[in-house]
BAGUGU-359900 format. One record per atom (N, C-alpha, C): x, y, z; residue in three letters. Coordinates in steps of 0.05 Angstrom, whole numbers, padded with zeros to 5 digits, always signed. Layout:
# residues N
XYZala
...
END
This chain:
# residues 373
+03761-01122+01796met
+03741-01111+01805met
+03726-01102+01769met
+03699-01119+01764ala
+03689-01116+01741ala
+03681-01083+01740ala
+03692-01071+01707pro
+03675-01045+01710pro
+03649-01035+01703pro
+03646-01013+01712tyr
+03619-01006+01708tyr
+03608-01011+01699tyr
+03575-01022+01688ala
+03565-01037+01664ala
+03547-01011+01657ala
+03529-00999+01672gly
+03515-00974+01672gly
+03490-00975+01690gly
+03478-00958+01686phe
+03448-00957+01708phe
+03435-00978+01704phe
+03433-00992+01732glu
+03415-01015+01731glu
+03394-01019+01755glu
+03369-01029+01751gln
+03348-01034+01766gln
+03336-01068+01765gln
+03327-01068+01790gly
+03329-01101+01802gly
+03298-01109+01790gly
+03284-01131+01788pro
+03249-01133+01785pro
+03227-01128+01802pro
+03245-01130+01823ile
+03214-01125+01842ile
+03219-01091+01863ile
+03190-01087+01880arg
+03194-01075+01895arg
+03160-01070+01908arg
+03158-01066+01931pro
+03137-01062+01946pro
+03116-01047+01932pro
+03087-01058+01929pro
+03070-01034+01930pro
+03076-01010+01933pro
+03077-01007+01956ser
+03074-00979+01966ser
+03098-00953+01956ser
+03114-00969+01944glu
+03142-00957+01928glu
+03144-00951+01893glu
+03115-00949+01890ala
+03107-00956+01862ala
+03123-00925+01848ala
+03125-00900+01867asp
+03129-00870+01856asp
+03160-00870+01870asp
+03171-00893+01871ser
+03199-00887+01890ser
+03224-00890+01863ser
+03248-00881+01871leu
+03264-00885+01843leu
+03273-00910+01859leu
+03280-00928+01841leu
+03291-00958+01849leu
+03326-00946+01843leu
+03339-00959+01862ile
+03371-00960+01858ile
+03379-00988+01873ile
+03401-00993+01853arg
+03400-01030+01856arg
+03435-01017+01872arg
+03426-01038+01899val
+03452-01041+01916val
+03456-01061+01906val
+03449-01090+01900asn
+03458-01116+01902asn
+03449-01126+01876asn
+03452-01152+01865arg
+03429-01166+01856arg
+03425-01191+01867arg
+03400-01200+01868asn
+03397-01219+01863asn
+03388-01224+01905asn
+03378-01252+01911cys
+03374-01250+01930cys
+03407-01278+01944cys
+03412-01260+01972pro
+03437-01276+01982pro
+03429-01300+02002pro
+03404-01303+02008trp
+03385-01334+02004trp
+03387-01353+01991trp
+03361-01337+01973asn
+03348-01347+01949asn
+03351-01390+01954asn
+03339-01396+01977arg
+03329-01425+01978arg
+03297-01420+01993arg
+03288-01401+01992cys
+03260-01416+02012cys
+03241-01426+01986cys
+03219-01442+01992thr
+03215-01451+01973thr
+03193-01441+01965thr
+03182-01431+01962phe
+03153-01410+01961phe
+03160-01390+01942phe
+03181-01378+01930cys
+03196-01366+01922cys
+03219-01374+01902cys
+03209-01361+01879ser
+03225-01369+01848ser
+03232-01345+01829ser
+03233-01313+01841leu
+03244-01303+01827leu
+03269-01297+01833leu
+03288-01311+01842tyr
+03315-01314+01843tyr
+03329-01333+01832tyr
+03308-01356+01827lys
+03327-01373+01826lys
+03342-01377+01796lys
+03363-01387+01804lys
+03387-01401+01781lys
+03395-01363+01777lys
+03400-01347+01795arg
+03406-01321+01792arg
+03420-01317+01807arg
+03452-01312+01802lys
+03470-01311+01812lys
+03468-01282+01842lys
+03478-01286+01869phe
+03473-01263+01887phe
+03496-01250+01884phe
+03505-01219+01867ser
+03532-01198+01883ser
+03520-01175+01885ser
+03543-01162+01910ile
+03538-01136+01914ile
+03555-01115+01897ile
+03533-01095+01886arg
+03558-01085+01867arg
+03570-01069+01887arg
+03589-01053+01875pro
+03613-01042+01885pro
+03591-01009+01893pro
+03602-00994+01916ala
+03581-00971+01921ala
+03590-00947+01904ala
+03617-00947+01896glu
+03629-00930+01868glu
+03608-00929+01846glu
+03594-00967+01838asp
+03580-00957+01815asp
+03553-00949+01822asp
+03539-00958+01845val
+03519-00945+01852val
+03510-00913+01856val
+03539-00910+01863ile
+03541-00873+01862ile
+03538-00869+01838ile
+03551-00876+01823arg
+03550-00864+01796arg
+03515-00873+01773arg
+03504-00888+01794asp
+03467-00899+01786asp
+03460-00871+01789asp
+03467-00863+01816ile
+03451-00838+01823ile
+03461-00817+01807ile
+03486-00813+01801asp
+03499-00788+01784asp
+03486-00795+01763asp
+03475-00812+01753thr
+03471-00808+01721thr
+03436-00800+01728thr
+03421-00812+01742ile
+03388-00795+01751ile
+03396-00773+01760ile
+03416-00762+01776his
+03417-00730+01781his
+03422-00712+01755his
+03440-00720+01745his
+03442-00704+01716his
+03412-00702+01694his
+03406-00730+01700leu
+03384-00729+01674leu
+03361-00710+01688leu
+03357-00714+01718ile
+03333-00697+01731ile
+03338-00666+01724ile
+03374-00658+01725lys
+03377-00627+01725lys
+03360-00612+01694lys
+03370-00631+01669lys
+03358-00629+01643lys
+03326-00625+01646lys
+03312-00652+01655ile
+03285-00645+01650ile
+03272-00627+01671ile
+03286-00620+01688ala
+03288-00598+01701ala
+03281-00570+01687ala
+03300-00559+01676ala
+03307-00542+01658ala
+03277-00544+01633ala
+03271-00566+01628gly
+03257-00560+01600gly
+03265-00587+01587gly
+03276-00607+01585ala
+03284-00619+01560ala
+03263-00643+01554ala
+03249-00646+01524pro
+03236-00656+01531pro
+03251-00692+01527pro
+03237-00712+01531pro
+03239-00732+01533pro
+03267-00743+01505pro
+03249-00736+01483gln
+03270-00746+01464gln
+03295-00740+01465gln
+03297-00726+01479ser
+03340-00705+01476ser
+03350-00721+01494ser
+03336-00730+01513leu
+03355-00737+01536leu
+03378-00765+01527leu
+03394-00766+01537ser
+03417-00775+01516ser
+03418-00796+01540ser
+03420-00826+01540gly
+03420-00842+01556gly
+03403-00870+01557gly
+03412-00890+01567glu
+03393-00916+01559glu
+03359-00915+01566glu
+03351-00931+01555gln
+03328-00909+01562gln
+03314-00925+01589gln
+03323-00952+01600gln
+03315-00951+01627gln
+03327-00935+01644gln
+03349-00921+01647glu
+03355-00899+01658glu
+03344-00872+01654glu
+03343-00860+01634val
+03311-00840+01627val
+03289-00839+01637val
+03277-00872+01637leu
+03256-00869+01641leu
+03249-00869+01672leu
+03273-00882+01687ala
+03276-00882+01709ala
+03277-00848+01718ala
+03291-00838+01715ala
+03284-00804+01712ala
+03264-00791+01714ala
+03251-00794+01685trp
+03228-00786+01678trp
+03196-00790+01699trp
+03190-00814+01698asn
+03175-00834+01722asn
+03187-00818+01751asn
+03212-00810+01760trp
+03213-00806+01796trp
+03211-00778+01781trp
+03218-00760+01766tyr
+03211-00728+01763tyr
+03175-00718+01773tyr
+03164-00738+01750gly
+03137-00747+01751gly
+03119-00748+01785gly
+03134-00764+01796ser
+03113-00766+01814ser
+03129-00752+01834ser
+03150-00727+01837gly
+03145-00720+01860gly
+03179-00711+01869gly
+03196-00734+01858met
+03222-00749+01872met
+03220-00747+01907met
+03198-00753+01927glu
+03197-00761+01947glu
+03211-00780+01964glu
+03214-00807+01944ser
+03228-00826+01955ser
+03233-00849+01942ser
+03257-00870+01951val
+03276-00882+01950val
+03266-00904+01950val
+03281-00935+01933phe
+03277-00954+01945phe
+03308-00972+01941phe
+03316-00982+01948leu
+03338-00998+01952leu
+03332-01021+01944leu
+03338-01035+01924gln
+03342-01061+01914gln
+03364-01080+01911gln
+03368-01102+01916asp
+03349-01127+01909asp
+03334-01130+01932asp
+03342-01161+01948ala
+03322-01176+01961ala
+03335-01168+01991ala
+03357-01149+01993asp
+03369-01150+02014asp
+03391-01144+02016asp
+03381-01104+02027ser
+03402-01095+02024ser
+03427-01092+02049ser
+03415-01103+02064phe
+03437-01111+02092phe
+03462-01132+02087phe
+03462-01134+02064thr
+03486-01151+02060thr
+03511-01130+02061thr
+03506-01114+02043cys
+03519-01091+02040cys
+03532-01080+02063cys
+03559-01086+02056arg
+03576-01061+02092arg
+03559-01044+02104arg
+03551-01041+02122pro
+03539-01013+02140pro
+03559-00982+02126pro
+03582-00987+02128glu
+03599-00960+02118glu
+03592-00957+02086glu
+03592-00974+02074asn
+03585-00969+02041asn
+03550-00965+02035asn
+03537-00967+02055leu
+03504-00966+02060leu
+03501-00936+02062leu
+03521-00925+02085leu
+03522-00904+02094leu
+03534-00880+02068leu
+03549-00900+02052arg
+03562-00872+02028arg
+03541-00877+02006arg
+03525-00891+02013ile
+03506-00890+01986ile
+03482-00862+01991ile
+03473-00866+02027leu
+03460-00850+02036leu
+03460-00827+02035leu
+03491-00817+02041his
+03496-00797+02047his
+03496-00785+02012his
+03506-00802+01996his
+03506-00788+01970his
+03474-00788+01959his
+03459-00794+01966leu
+03431-00796+01956leu
+03420-00764+01969leu
+03433-00763+01996arg
+03414-00736+02014arg
+03428-00712+01996arg
+03454-00716+01987glu
+03474-00703+01971glu
+03459-00695+01956glu
+03453-00710+01934arg
+03441-00705+01908arg
+03408-00700+01911arg
+03394-00706+01924phe
+03374-00708+01923phe
+03351-00700+01961phe
+03366-00665+01962pro
+03363-00666+01989pro
+03329-00663+02000pro
+03314-00663+01973gly
+03290-00666+01974gly
+03277-00683+01986gly
+03284-00718+01983val
+03273-00745+01986val
+03267-00739+02019val
+03246-00752+02010lys
+03233-00749+02043lys
+03233-00784+02057lys
+03233-00802+02033arg
+03235-00833+02058arg
+03252-00841+02026arg
+03271-00876+02041ile
+03294-00881+02038ile
+03291-00912+02050ile
+03274-00933+02030thr
+03270-00957+02045thr
+03286-00978+02031thr
+03291-00997+02043cys
+03295-01028+02015cys
+03286-01050+02042cys
+03288-01064+02024tyr
+03281-01100+02034tyr
+03299-01108+02050tyr
+03294-01127+02074ala
+03319-01141+02083ala
+03310-01169+02099ala
+03326-01183+02099arg
+03319-01202+02121arg
+03330-01209+02144arg
+03317-01221+02153ser
+03311-01219+02185ser
+03346-01228+02192ser
+03352-01248+02193ala
+03379-01256+02200ala
+03400-01234+02188ala
+03403-01221+02168ser
+03415-01195+02162ser
+03416-01177+02185ser
+03389-01169+02195leu
+03394-01144+02209leu
+03391-01155+02239leu
+03395-01184+02252ala
+03392-01189+02267ala
+03432-01185+02272ala
+03448-01193+02256arg
+03471-01191+02252arg
+03483-01159+02255arg
+03465-01148+02241thr
+03477-01121+02242thr
+03476-01099+02264thr
+03497-01091+02279pro
+03500-01077+02305pro
+03485-01054+02309pro
+03472-01047+02336asp
+03449-01033+02335asp
+03468-01001+02327asp
+03478-00998+02336gly
+03500-00976+02332gly
+03499-00962+02297gly
+03501-00987+02284ala
+03501-00979+02252ala
+03472-00974+02244ala
+03444-00986+02254leu
+03433-00982+02249leu
+03414-00952+02260leu
+03429-00947+02279lys
+03414-00911+02278lys
+03443-00902+02262lys
+03466-00904+02255glu
+03483-00882+02244glu
+03460-00885+02207glu
+03449-00904+02208leu
+03432-00903+02180leu
+03417-00892+02180leu
+03396-00900+02206ala
+03376-00884+02203ala
+03387-00858+02201ala
+03398-00843+02215ala
+03408-00823+02218ala
+03417-00808+02184ala
+03423-00826+02176ala
+03431-00817+02149ala
+03406-00820+02126ala
+03394-00825+02143gly
+03364-00825+02119gly
+03348-00851+02117gly
+03358-00876+02127leu
+03340-00898+02119leu
+03320-00894+02139leu
+03299-00897+02127asn
+03271-00898+02149asn
+03252-00911+02153asn
+03259-00928+02130arg
+03236-00952+02135arg
+03240-00987+02121arg
+03246-01006+02131ile
+03253-01043+02124ile
+03225-01046+02126ile
+03226-01062+02094his
+03202-01072+02086his
+03231-01110+02097his
+03206-01127+02116val
+03225-01144+02126val
+03192-01177+02117val
+03198-01195+02098gly
+03189-01215+02099gly
+03187-01236+02114gly
+03165-01227+02145met
+03168-01247+02153met
+03145-01276+02147met
+03136-01267+02130glu
+03119-01291+02120glu
+03102-01310+02133glu
+03113-01316+02157thr
+03105-01337+02178thr
+03115-01337+02205thr
+03109-01339+02231gly
+03118-01344+02260gly
+03122-01366+02272gly
+03111-01383+02244ser
+03102-01408+02266ser
+03139-01417+02253ser
+03159-01432+02275glu
+03170-01446+02267glu
+03175-01480+02254glu
+03155-01477+02252thr
+03144-01516+02238thr
+03153-01507+02200thr
+03129-01481+02199leu
+03136-01477+02165leu
+03158-01459+02164leu
+03169-01448+02185leu
+03193-01433+02183leu
+03223-01450+02163leu
+03218-01472+02182lys
+03234-01499+02173lys
+03231-01513+02148lys
+03202-01521+02145leu
+03197-01528+02115leu
+03194-01522+02102leu
+03184-01486+02100val
+03192-01471+02067val
+03230-01466+02068val
+03241-01473+02089arg
+03268-01469+02084arg
+03276-01436+02079arg
+03261-01419+02108lys
+03268-01394+02101lys
+03300-01380+02117lys
+03308-01404+02136gly
+03329-01397+02138gly
+03333-01376+02162gly
+03312-01370+02177val
+03310-01361+02203val
+03295-01368+02220val
+03300-01368+02252gly
+03273-01372+02267gly
+03261-01355+02277gly
+03238-01361+02293lys
+03219-01348+02302lys
+03228-01316+02318lys
+03250-01329+02344glu
+03268-01316+02360glu
+03282-01293+02343glu
+03295-01305+02327glu
+03308-01283+02304glu
+03299-01255+02291glu
+03268-01266+02284gln
+03254-01246+02272gln
+03241-01226+02289gln
+03234-01238+02321val
+03236-01218+02339val
+03260-01199+02345val
+03273-01218+02352ala
+03302-01199+02347ala
+03301-01175+02338ala
+03309-01187+02303ala
+03303-01167+02288ala
+03287-01143+02280ala
+03269-01155+02292gly
+03240-01126+02285gly
+03249-01108+02314gly
+03257-01122+02332leu
+03255-01098+02355leu
+03280-01082+02352leu
+03306-01099+02344lys
+03333-01079+02330lys
+03320-01046+02316lys
+03311-01063+02293val
+03295-01035+02279val
+03287-01017+02284val
+03262-01023+02302lys
+03247-01012+02324lys
+03263-00988+02338lys
+03273-00996+02345gly
+03304-00999+02370gly
+03319-00962+02358gly
+03322-00967+02331ala
+03340-00953+02306ala
+03325-00930+02296ala
+03298-00925+02312gly
+03282-00915+02304gly
+03265-00913+02269gly
+03275-00930+02255ile
+03266-00943+02235ile
+03240-00949+02225ile
+03227-00942+02215glu
+03193-00957+02215glu
+03200-00985+02196glu
+03181-01003+02206leu
+03188-01030+02201leu
+03162-01042+02192leu
+03161-01059+02164ser
+03135-01062+02147ser
+03139-01094+02147ser
+03130-01112+02163glu
+03125-01139+02168glu
+03111-01149+02154glu
+03110-01172+02134tyr
+03100-01180+02125tyr
+03081-01215+02133tyr
+03062-01215+02125phe
+03040-01236+02123phe
+03041-01256+02102phe
+03048-01280+02102leu
+03041-01294+02075leu
+03011-01315+02076leu
+03001-01303+02075ala
+02964-01319+02083ala
+02970-01348+02057ala
+02962-01368+02076gly
+02960-01390+02060gly
+02985-01405+02060gly
+03014-01394+02072leu
+03035-01411+02073leu
+03034-01434+02084leu
+03010-01444+02106gly
+03007-01469+02119gly
+03000-01483+02110gly
+02981-01478+02081gly
+02958-01494+02066gly
+02929-01500+02090gly
+02926-01526+02082thr
+02905-01538+02100thr
+02908-01545+02127thr
+02934-01557+02134glu
+02932-01574+02159glu
+02949-01549+02184glu
+02965-01530+02170leu
+02976-01510+02183leu
+02962-01485+02185leu
+02943-01487+02173ser
+02938-01462+02184ser
+02930-01435+02201ser
+02921-01456+02221arg
+02914-01446+02241arg
+02942-01438+02254arg
+02953-01449+02262glu
+02984-01454+02272glu
+02998-01421+02253glu
+02999-01434+02235his
+03015-01413+02214his
+02995-01380+02232his
+02971-01379+02229ala
+02957-01348+02235ala
+02970-01343+02266ala
+02960-01358+02280glu
+02972-01353+02305glu
+02993-01348+02316glu
+03016-01366+02306glu
+03050-01354+02317glu
+03051-01333+02298glu
+03042-01330+02273ser
+03050-01298+02262ser
+03040-01277+02272ser
+03014-01279+02287ala
+03011-01262+02299ala
+03025-01260+02339ala
+03033-01280+02338asp
+03060-01269+02358asp
+03077-01261+02365asp
+03083-01266+02336val
+03117-01246+02329val
+03107-01214+02326val
+03082-01214+02315ile
+03079-01180+02306ile
+03078-01166+02331ile
+03055-01187+02355asn
+03048-01172+02381asn
+03075-01168+02386asn
+03096-01187+02392arg
+03123-01178+02405arg
+03139-01153+02389arg
+03133-01157+02367ile
+03150-01131+02366ile
+03131-01096+02342ile
+03111-01100+02344asn
+03089-01076+02342asn
+03109-01057+02316asn
+03104-01077+02294pro
+03122-01066+02273pro
+03100-01044+02269pro
+03101-01017+02247asp
+03099-00997+02238asp
+03068-01009+02221asp
+03083-01027+02208phe
+03060-01038+02187phe
+03057-01063+02178phe
+03031-01074+02176ile
+03031-01104+02172ile
+03021-01103+02144ile
+03033-01126+02125arg
+03023-01126+02101arg
+03018-01154+02088arg
+02995-01158+02082phe
+02987-01185+02063phe
+02994-01186+02045phe
+03004-01214+02042arg
+03010-01223+02015arg
+02994-01246+02009arg
+02992-01256+01986ala
+02980-01285+01989ala
+02996-01305+01972ala
+02998-01330+01978leu
+03014-01358+01969leu
+03002-01360+01942leu
+03021-01360+01926his
+03006-01375+01897his
+03036-01382+01886his
+03039-01409+01880ile
+03066-01425+01870ile
+03042-01444+01849ile
+03069-01437+01831leu
+03063-01464+01808leu
+03056-01495+01813leu
+03042-01500+01798asp
+03043-01530+01806asp
+03052-01550+01808asp
+03064-01566+01822gly
+03092-01582+01822gly
+03116-01571+01843gly
+03115-01554+01840arg
+03136-01554+01864arg
+03123-01552+01893arg
+03151-01569+01903asp
+03148-01581+01927asp
+03149-01564+01947asp
+03138-01551+01963leu
+03142-01530+01982leu
+03147-01549+02003leu
+03144-01565+02021phe
+03164-01574+02042phe
+03179-01598+02038phe
+03203-01592+02020pro
+03214-01621+02009pro
+03233-01625+02030pro
+03230-01614+02050asp
+03244-01633+02078asp
+03220-01647+02100asp
+03199-01647+02093ser
+03178-01645+02118ser
+03175-01678+02116ser
+03185-01708+02103gly
+03177-01729+02110gly
+03144-01737+02102gly
+03123-01738+02124asp
+03100-01753+02112asp
+03091-01722+02109asp
+03091-01693+02107ile
+03077-01672+02114ile
+03067-01665+02090ile
+03054-01665+02075arg
+03046-01646+02044arg
+03028-01631+02048arg
+03048-01617+02030phe
+03025-01579+02023phe
+02997-01580+02017phe
+02975-01578+02022arg
+02955-01572+02004arg
+02942-01546+02012arg
+02941-01540+01980pro
+02929-01510+01985pro
+02907-01501+01991pro
+02912-01478+02018ala
+02879-01475+02036ala
+02853-01462+02010ala
+02829-01474+02007pro
+02811-01462+01993pro
+02808-01433+02005pro
+02789-01415+01992asp
+02791-01390+01999asp
+02772-01386+02034asp
+02750-01407+02041leu
+02739-01409+02066leu
+02761-01413+02086leu
+02778-01427+02079val
+02798-01437+02092val
+02817-01411+02102val
+02823-01398+02077leu
+02845-01378+02078leu
+02830-01350+02094leu
+02808-01351+02100ala
+02786-01335+02100ala
+02793-01336+02134ala
+02781-01358+02146arg
+02792-01359+02174arg
+02821-01357+02182arg
+02839-01366+02169glu
+02870-01360+02177glu
+02866-01328+02175glu
+02853-01308+02160ile
+02862-01285+02161ile
+02842-01272+02185ile
+02826-01287+02188arg
+02809-01279+02209arg
+02823-01289+02245arg
+02840-01300+02241thr
+02854-01318+02265thr
+02866-01298+02271thr
+02874-01292+02245phe
+02908-01275+02243phe
+02898-01246+02256phe
+02879-01238+02248leu
+02874-01211+02254leu
+02870-01216+02287leu
+02842-01224+02298glu
+02833-01230+02320glu
+02869-01237+02349glu
+02877-01249+02331ser
+02908-01251+02347ser
+02912-01236+02355ser
+02914-01210+02344leu
+02935-01187+02346leu
+02922-01173+02368leu
+02941-01172+02377asp
+02937-01142+02409asp
+02961-01138+02423asp
+02952-01104+02432gly
+02972-01099+02441gly
+02992-01076+02418gly
+02981-01079+02403ile
+03004-01065+02375ile
+02988-01041+02370ile
+03001-01027+02347thr
+02995-00996+02342thr
+02997-00987+02312thr
+03001-01026+02305ser
+03007-01024+02282ser
+02987-01020+02260ser
+02994-01005+02230ala
+02979-01006+02215ala
+02974-01023+02192ala
+02955-01031+02185val
+02945-01057+02161val
+02947-01048+02136val
+02961-01065+02119arg
+02956-01058+02089arg
+02959-01084+02075arg
+02926-01093+02059ser
+02926-01111+02033ser
+02935-01096+02013ser
+02954-01094+02003asp
+02961-01069+01974asp
+02971-01095+01959asp
+02957-01110+01955his
+02961-01125+01931his
+02941-01141+01919his
+02941-01140+01889gly
+02915-01152+01867gly
+02902-01179+01878gly
+02935-01198+01892tyr
+02925-01220+01888tyr
+02912-01233+01916tyr
+02915-01210+01930asn
+02898-01215+01959asn
+02874-01225+01957asn
+02853-01240+01968leu
+02833-01239+01966leu
+02812-01216+01977leu
+02821-01208+02004phe
+02809-01178+02011phe
+02827-01153+02010phe
+02836-01138+01991gln
+02844-01122+01990gln
+02834-01097+02008gln
+02808-01098+02019glu
+02800-01082+02038glu
+02797-01069+02068glu
+02821-01097+02064ile
+02835-01096+02097ile
+02852-01079+02095ile
+02843-01048+02114asn
+02861-01032+02105asn
+02850-01011+02136asn
+02866-01011+02153gly
+02865-00988+02177gly
+02894-00995+02204gly
+02881-00987+02230ala
+02899-00989+02240ala
+02895-01001+02267ala
+02912-01014+02292phe
+02911-01020+02310phe
+02905-00997+02326phe
+02894-01001+02355pro
+02881-01019+02364pro
+02853-01018+02347pro
+02846-00986+02343gly
+02817-00985+02343gly
+02805-00988+02315gly
+02816-01002+02290gly
+02812-01008+02272gly
+02808-01040+02272gly
+02813-01054+02297lys
+02808-01080+02293lys
+02778-01096+02290lys
+02763-01090+02302glu
+02745-01093+02297glu
+02729-01099+02265glu
+02733-01067+02264arg
+02716-01069+02234arg
+02736-01082+02205arg
+02763-01089+02217met
+02779-01103+02201met
+02767-01143+02202met
+02766-01147+02228val
+02767-01167+02219val
+02738-01175+02211val
+02720-01158+02217ala
+02691-01168+02202ala
+02692-01168+02171ala
+02712-01162+02155val
+02718-01170+02127val
+02714-01200+02127val
+02734-01212+02131pro
+02734-01248+02133pro
+02713-01253+02142pro
+02701-01247+02157thr
+02677-01257+02174thr
+02652-01252+02155thr
+02644-01234+02145arg
+02634-01233+02121arg
+02631-01251+02107arg
+02651-01253+02089phe
+02658-01271+02075phe
+02649-01296+02092phe
+02660-01308+02100ile
+02650-01330+02114ile
+02626-01340+02112ile
+02608-01317+02117glu
+02582-01314+02130glu
+02559-01311+02105glu
+02563-01307+02074leu
+02557-01303+02057leu
+02542-01324+02054leu
+02523-01329+02033glu
+02512-01346+02027glu
+02528-01367+01996glu
+02528-01387+01998pro
+02549-01402+01980pro
+02551-01389+01954pro
+02527-01383+01941glu
+02520-01370+01912glu
+02533-01345+01911glu
+02533-01327+01932gln
+02537-01300+01939gln
+02570-01313+01938gln
+02579-01327+01954arg
+02613-01326+01959arg
+02619-01337+01933arg
+02610-01352+01917val
+02628-01353+01888val
+02634-01338+01873val
+02610-01320+01877leu
+02605-01293+01854leu
+02636-01278+01861leu
+02641-01276+01893tyr
+02655-01255+01905tyr
+02683-01269+01895tyr
+02682-01296+01894gln
+02712-01317+01886gln
+02716-01311+01861gln
+02698-01312+01844val
+02704-01319+01805val
+02708-01273+01810val
+02695-01257+01822gly
+02693-01232+01812gly
+02720-01225+01822gly
+02738-01231+01842lys
+02753-01216+01855lys
+02776-01227+01838lys
+02786-01250+01824arg
+02799-01257+01820arg
+02798-01265+01784arg
+02778-01253+01772thr
+02777-01243+01738thr
+02778-01216+01744thr
+02781-01196+01764gly
+02789-01166+01763gly
+02749-01156+01767gly
+02733-01161+01764ser
+02708-01158+01760ser
+02695-01151+01792ser
+02704-01150+01803leu
+02694-01146+01835leu
+02729-01132+01856leu
+02730-01118+01866gln
+02742-01111+01880gln
+02746-01117+01909gln
+02724-01113+01923arg
+02714-01121+01946arg
+02690-01131+01954arg
+02682-01128+01980leu
+02661-01154+01977leu
+02634-01133+01983leu
+02638-01103+01985asp
+02618-01082+01982asp
+02615-01087+01952asp
+02625-01091+01943asp
+02621-01089+01901asp
+02600-01114+01897asp
+02588-01131+01914leu
+02569-01155+01915leu
+02539-01129+01911leu
+02547-01121+01912gln
+02518-01095+01915gln
+02507-01091+01892gln
+02535-01087+01872arg
+02528-01074+01856arg
+02528-01082+01831arg
+02500-01086+01813thr
+02488-01108+01805thr
+02496-01104+01776thr
+02514-01081+01761glu
+02536-01082+01740glu
+02558-01086+01743glu
+02565-01103+01761arg
+02590-01113+01766arg
+02581-01149+01770arg
+02568-01149+01785val
+02557-01171+01794val
+02539-01192+01772val
+02530-01184+01755asp
+02518-01196+01731asp
+02524-01212+01714asp
+02546-01195+01697pro
+02576-01207+01685pro
+02584-01230+01703pro
+02595-01233+01731val
+02600-01252+01737val
+02587-01275+01738val
+02547-01272+01747arg
+02543-01294+01748arg
+02542-01300+01717arg
+02529-01286+01701glu
+02537-01299+01672glu
+02560-01316+01658glu
+02580-01307+01678met
+02610-01319+01667met
+02610-01346+01681met
+02597-01347+01706cys
+02588-01374+01714cys
+02573-01391+01710cys
+02557-01387+01694arg
+02537-01397+01683arg
+02552-01412+01664arg
+02564-01392+01641lys
+02578-01412+01620lys
+02591-01429+01625lys
+02602-01424+01648ala
+02632-01437+01660ala
+02628-01461+01671ala
+02602-01468+01688gly
+02595-01485+01692gly
+02612-01486+01727gly
+02619-01454+01732ile
+02634-01452+01757ile
+02608-01460+01784ile
+02613-01480+01800thr
+02589-01468+01820thr
+02604-01475+01851thr
+02590-01481+01875ala
+02602-01486+01896ala
+02615-01504+01897ala
+02615-01527+01889ala
+02624-01544+01888ala
+02660-01548+01877ala
+02654-01538+01854asn
+02683-01532+01841asn
+02687-01507+01841asn
+02680-01481+01856val
+02694-01460+01851val
+02725-01456+01860val
+02738-01465+01876asp
+02766-01469+01890asp
+02788-01478+01871asp
+02780-01510+01855glu
+02785-01514+01835glu
+02795-01511+01808glu
+02778-01490+01803arg
+02774-01471+01776arg
+02786-01452+01784arg
+02785-01438+01800met
+02801-01406+01802met
+02830-01422+01814met
+02837-01426+01811his
+02866-01448+01826his
+02875-01454+01788his
+02863-01461+01779ala
+02867-01470+01752ala
+02869-01436+01743ala
+02862-01424+01744met
+02857-01401+01723met
+02879-01385+01737met
+02887-01387+01766met
+02910-01372+01780met
+02935-01393+01762met
+02941-01409+01771gln
+02962-01421+01753gln
+02971-01414+01725gln
+02954-01407+01705glu
+02952-01398+01684glu
+02962-01370+01690glu
+02950-01364+01692arg
+02967-01325+01699arg
+02990-01323+01706arg
+03001-01335+01718met
+03030-01342+01736met
+03045-01358+01708met
+03036-01376+01696arg
+03053-01387+01672arg
+03054-01362+01657arg
+03035-01348+01652arg
+03033-01324+01647arg
+03053-01294+01654arg
+03061-01298+01663gly
+03075-01274+01683gly
+03047-01248+01678gly
+03024-01258+01691ile
+03010-01242+01700ile
+03007-01234+01732ile
+03025-01216+01734tyr
+03017-01206+01767tyr
+03007-01182+01763tyr
+02981-01180+01778trp
+02965-01151+01781trp
+02966-01136+01804trp
END
């Protein structure tokens, strides 16, 4: 076994875990073949020994005790990463912990239990412990083990469903089938653990947009997760999203197609009590937030409103949203925000005929520069 190399944190966490302490139980992704994801490419997967994770928890506990006693930041000894992690978590109220990286259920259940028990022992005030997991891993986990983990404090799991379309699942090499996704989601719910399922808008491109929306809604309807979270597909040009497709080629969905896809997805959801969150800056409609069944009509109205805009207004929203000048459709009523966007379009020659192409080019540049806001 390799010697302990010190406190570690991985590269990502959900936006909803912004205030969480990040504890890394494994490195990178055990599957790492999804064609739409580049985060872990060329990075080796490994499971950290439970003893190392426990030492990380003890490191944070030691630093938190000093901070609580009034020690100034410059007096705290240790690596910058662990000091910042402790200080930021203390400042946020120390209520939540997120276990990294891509799939915590690659760890043996007994090791996850050790880690959870130690977290609770060191930080009894923690209210929420969450993680990412793949449906394939959850489907293999015994029901009894899931219930034990829930009893030990694991109370929310984030699952990247992405799509419920069998066609798309195969095309993007997701490594899981629709029925396995449903089975995994029901197992999590049956264990009493909150479940967040992610819908990746745009994954079907132009040709498979409707199938993507309808089949994804079918999975959600059968699971009834606690949360449905929207993400938007953005990949660098040149990546082959459907490498095994033969004659099917991915064509990015223009914003009108994307809006219709989102509306179809929301309209197809039925018989559920899920909360919906569109909590990422890349999403076209961040105001899609609410809960079923009561909030359905209001949420469906958001993409409908965009679809029914006059072309000039739609261009202003597309440009304003992608440049950060506008956050929601209601901002189109705010002259002080819209006028600079109108001037930007005039100077850059952006029109209804070229807006999708120009916005695509802008997002490509942002991704090349590593800007994910």
